[in-house]
DRENDO-1510 file (C-alpha; in Angstrom, 1 decimal, always signed):
<recs>
REC; n; res; u; v; w
REC; 1; MET; -6.5; +29.4; +10.3 .
REC; 2; LYS; -9.5; +26.9; +10.4 .
REC; 3; ILE; -10.8; +28.4; +7.1 .
REC; 4; MET; -7.5; +28.0; +5.4 .
REC; 5; PHE; -7.2; +24.4; +6.6 .
REC; 6; MET; -10.7; +23.6; +5.5 .
REC; 7; THR; -10.0; +25.2; +2.1 .
REC; 8; ALA; -6.9; +23.1; +1.7 .
REC; 9; LEU; -8.8; +19.9; +2.6 .
REC; 10; MET; -11.7; +20.7; +0.3 .
REC; 11; THR; -9.6; +21.8; -2.7 .
REC; 12; GLY; -6.5; +19.6; -2.2 .
REC; 13; CYS; -2.9; +20.7; -2.0 .
REC; 14; GLY; -2.3; +21.0; -5.7 .
REC; 15; LYS; -2.0; +18.6; -8.6 .
REC; 16; PRO; -2.1; +14.8; -8.0 .
REC; 17; ALA; +1.4; +13.4; -7.5 .
REC; 18; ALA; +1.2; +11.6; -10.8 .
REC; 19; GLU; +1.1; +15.0; -12.6 .
REC; 20; THR; +3.8; +16.6; -10.4 .
REC; 21; ALA; +7.4; +15.6; -11.4 .
REC; 22; ASP; +9.0; +17.1; -8.3 .
REC; 23; ASN; +6.7; +15.6; -5.7 .
REC; 24; LYS; +9.2; +13.8; -3.5 .
REC; 25; ILE; +8.3; +12.2; -0.2 .
REC; 26; PRO; +11.2; +11.9; +2.2 .
REC; 27; SER; +12.1; +8.3; +3.2 .
REC; 28; PHE; +10.9; +8.9; +6.8 .
REC; 29; ALA; +7.4; +9.9; +5.5 .
REC; 30; ALA; +7.3; +7.2; +2.8 .
REC; 31; GLY; +6.4; +3.6; +3.7 .
REC; 32; THR; +3.5; +2.2; +5.5 .
REC; 33; TRP; +1.5; +4.0; +8.2 .
REC; 34; GLN; -1.0; +2.3; +10.5 .
REC; 35; GLU; -3.7; +4.1; +12.4 .
REC; 36; ARG; -3.9; +3.5; +16.1 .
REC; 37; PRO; -7.1; +1.5; +16.3 .
REC; 38; HIS; -10.2; +3.5; +17.3 .
REC; 39; ASP; -12.6; +1.8; +14.9 .
REC; 40; ASP; -13.4; -1.6; +13.5 .
REC; 41; TRP; -11.2; -1.0; +10.5 .
REC; 42; PRO; -8.2; +1.3; +11.1 .
REC; 43; TRP; -6.4; +2.9; +8.2 .
REC; 44; THR; -3.3; +1.4; +6.7 .
REC; 45; ILE; -1.6; +3.6; +4.1 .
REC; 46; THR; +1.4; +2.8; +2.0 .
REC; 47; ILE; +3.2; +5.8; +0.4 .
REC; 48; GLU; +5.9; +5.7; -2.2 .
REC; 49; THR; +8.8; +8.2; -2.4 .
REC; 50; ASN; +7.3; +9.5; -5.7 .
REC; 51; GLY; +4.1; +10.6; -3.9 .
REC; 52; ILE; +1.9; +7.7; -5.0 .
REC; 53; VAL; -0.2; +6.1; -2.4 .
REC; 54; SER; +0.2; +2.5; -3.6 .
REC; 55; SER; -2.4; +1.0; -1.3 .
REC; 56; ALA; -4.8; +2.0; +1.4 .
REC; 57; VAL; -7.0; +0.0; +3.7 .
REC; 58; THR; -9.7; +2.5; +4.6 .
REC; 59; PRO; -12.0; +2.5; +7.6 .
REC; 60; PHE; -14.8; +2.4; +5.1 .
REC; 61; VAL; -15.6; -1.3; +5.4 .
REC; 62; GLY; -11.9; -2.3; +5.7 .
REC; 63; VAL; -11.3; -2.9; +2.0 .
REC; 64; GLU; -7.8; -2.5; +0.6 .
REC; 65; VAL; -7.8; -0.3; -2.6 .
REC; 66; LYS; -5.1; +0.6; -5.1 .
REC; 67; PRO; -5.1; +3.6; -7.4 .
REC; 68; GLY; -7.0; +3.2; -10.6 .
REC; 69; GLN; -8.0; -0.4; -9.7 .
REC; 70; THR; -11.3; -2.2; -9.1 .
REC; 71; THR; -11.6; -4.4; -6.0 .
REC; 72; LYS; -14.3; -6.9; -5.6 .
REC; 73; VAL; -15.0; -8.3; -2.1 .
REC; 74; GLU; -17.2; -11.2; -1.2 .
REC; 75; MET; -19.3; -10.2; +1.8 .
REC; 76; ALA; -20.2; -12.5; +4.7 .
REC; 77; ASP; -23.6; -13.2; +3.1 .
REC; 78; GLY; -22.1; -14.2; -0.2 .
REC; 79; ASN; -22.9; -11.0; -2.1 .
REC; 80; VAL; -20.1; -9.3; -3.9 .
REC; 81; SER; -19.3; -5.6; -3.4 .
REC; 82; THR; -17.2; -3.5; -5.8 .
REC; 83; PHE; -14.9; -0.5; -5.0 .
REC; 84; VAL; -13.4; +1.5; -7.9 .
REC; 85; ALA; -10.4; +3.6; -6.7 .
REC; 86; GLY; -9.4; +6.8; -8.4 .
REC; 87; ASP; -6.5; +9.1; -7.5 .
REC; 88; MET; -4.4; +8.2; -4.5 .
REC; 89; TYR; -1.4; +10.4; -3.7 .
REC; 90; ALA; +0.6; +12.1; -1.0 .
REC; 91; GLU; +2.3; +15.5; -0.7 .
REC; 92; TYR; +4.9; +16.6; +1.9 .
REC; 93; THR; +5.7; +20.2; +3.1 .
REC; 94; PRO; +9.2; +20.2; +4.6 .
REC; 95; ALA; +8.8; +23.6; +6.3 .
REC; 96; THR; +6.0; +22.3; +8.5 .
REC; 97; ARG; +6.7; +18.6; +8.3 .
REC; 98; GLU; +3.1; +18.1; +7.2 .
REC; 99; LEU; +2.0; +15.1; +5.2 .
REC; 100; PHE; -1.2; +15.2; +3.1 .
REC; 101; VAL; -2.8; +12.1; +1.8 .
REC; 102; TYR; -5.7; +11.9; -0.7 .
REC; 103; VAL; -7.6; +8.7; -1.4 .
REC; 104; GLU; -10.5; +8.6; -3.8 .
REC; 105; ILE; -13.1; +5.9; -4.3 .
REC; 106; LYS; -14.7; +7.0; -7.6 .
REC; 107; GLU; -17.6; +4.6; -7.1 .
REC; 108; PHE; -18.6; +1.8; -4.7 .
REC; 109; HIS; -21.5; -0.7; -4.9 .
REC; 110; ILE; -22.0; -2.4; -1.6 .
REC; 111; ARG; -24.4; -5.4; -1.5 .
REC; 112; VAL; -25.1; -7.0; +1.8 .
REC; 113; GLN; -28.1; -8.7; +3.3 .
REC; 114; GLY; -30.4; -7.5; +0.5 .
REC; 115; ILE; -29.4; -3.9; +0.9 .
REC; 116; ARG; -27.7; -2.0; -2.0 .
REC; 117; THR; -25.7; +1.1; -1.4 .
REC; 118; ASP; -24.0; +3.0; -4.2 .
REC; 119; GLY; -21.9; +6.2; -4.1 .
REC; 120; SER; -18.4; +7.6; -4.0 .
REC; 121; ARG; -16.1; +9.1; -1.4 .
REC; 122; VAL; -12.9; +11.1; -1.0 .
REC; 123; ASP; -10.7; +10.8; +2.1 .
REC; 124; ARG; -8.1; +13.5; +3.0 .
REC; 125; LEU; -5.6; +13.4; +5.9 .
REC; 126; TYR; -3.3; +16.3; +6.7 .
REC; 127; GLY; -1.0; +16.8; +9.6 .
REC; 128; PRO; +2.5; +16.8; +11.0 .
REC; 129; VAL; +5.0; +13.9; +11.1 .
REC; 130; SER; +7.0; +13.7; +14.3 .
REC; 131; GLU; +10.7; +14.7; +14.4 .
REC; 132; ASP; +11.7; +11.0; +14.7 .
REC; 133; GLY; +9.5; +10.1; +11.7 .
REC; 134; LEU; +7.6; +7.4; +13.7 .
REC; 135; ILE; +4.3; +9.2; +14.4 .
REC; 136; TRP; +1.9; +11.1; +12.1 .
REC; 137; LYS; -1.0; +13.1; +13.5 .
REC; 138; PRO; -3.3; +14.1; +10.7 .
REC; 139; ASP; -6.7; +15.6; +10.8 .
REC; 140; TYR; -9.0; +13.4; +8.7 .
REC; 141; ILE; -12.0; +14.4; +6.7 .
REC; 142; ASP; -14.1; +12.3; +4.4 .
REC; 143; ILE; -16.6; +13.5; +1.8 .
REC; 144; LEU; -19.2; +10.8; +1.1 .
REC; 145; ASP; -21.6; +11.0; -1.8 .
REC; 146; LEU; -24.6; +8.6; -1.7 .
REC; 147; GLY; -26.4; +10.3; -4.6 .
REC; 148; PRO; -29.4; +12.6; -4.8 .
REC; 149; GLU; -31.6; +10.6; -2.4 .
REC; 150; LEU; -29.1; +11.2; +0.5 .
REC; 151; PRO; -27.4; +14.5; -0.2 .
REC; 152; ILE; -24.5; +15.5; +2.0 .
REC; 153; ASP; -23.2; +19.0; +2.3 .
REC; 154; PRO; -19.3; +18.8; +2.2 .
REC; 155; THR; -18.9; +22.2; +3.7 .
REC; 156; GLY; -20.3; +20.9; +6.9 .
REC; 157; ALA; -17.7; +18.2; +7.2 .
REC; 158; GLU; -15.6; +18.3; +10.4 .
REC; 159; ALA; -12.0; +17.1; +10.7 .
REC; 160; THR; -11.3; +14.2; +13.1 .
REC; 161; PRO; -7.8; +14.0; +14.7 .
REC; 162; LEU; -6.1; +10.6; +14.1 .
REC; 163; VAL; -2.7; +9.1; +15.2 .
REC; 164; PHE; -0.7; +6.8; +12.9 .
REC; 165; ASP; +2.5; +4.8; +13.7 .
REC; 166; LYS; +5.1; +4.1; +11.1 .
REC; 167; VAL; +5.4; +0.4; +10.3 .
REC; 168; VAL; +9.0; -0.7; +10.4 .
REC; 169; GLU; +10.1; -3.7; +8.3 .
REC; 170; GLU; +13.1; -5.5; +9.6 .
REC; 171; LEU; +14.5; -6.6; +6.2 .
REC; 172; ALA; +18.0; -7.5; +7.4 .
REC; 173; THR; +16.8; -10.6; +9.4 .
REC; 174; GLY; +13.6; -11.2; +7.4 .
REC; 175; GLU; +11.8; -11.4; +10.8 .
REC; 176; GLY; +9.2; -9.1; +12.3 .
REC; 177; LYS; +7.8; -7.7; +9.1 .
REC; 178; ASN; +5.2; -5.0; +9.6 .
REC; 179; LYS; +5.9; -4.6; +13.3 .
REC; 180; LYS; +5.3; -1.3; +14.9 .
REC; 181; PRO; +8.5; +0.5; +16.0 .
REC; 182; THR; +9.8; +0.2; +19.5 .
REC; 183; LYS; +11.2; +3.1; +21.4 .
</recs>
């Protein structure tokens, strides 16, 4: 089972959503998901019903990225860092209620306090959505490439369990946007 899971994470769950006409995400799995904080910059992921991840704030320096776009961020010391997003998509398996999210940073160039870091990364999250559609418990794996000077073996990557809450927008009153659901 662990080998099959790691294979799915390493190879993906199929074609990117943009290439798959029938990749529908049910309304309870679409929308915005916020990770329960465990880090300085928790995940926030917005998934459309067509399977596109329209934005993601990653725990990787807390930058919001959008598929196929370049984001420039001024750092605290005045330097500018650049993040070039690639494919970002989601897939849903109804039989197991599992949601898979793929976020690619094709390249990043971080400049802070005289230090320059360049590379790329792929983030994959895969796990079940609760019956009520309010909690998602994926395993998370990231593959970071910092170039030939700092090689990383992706086969040694370990999955980290995370917990996300569905962000409910109260559109009827216009109040309470982006509040976590109450039970």
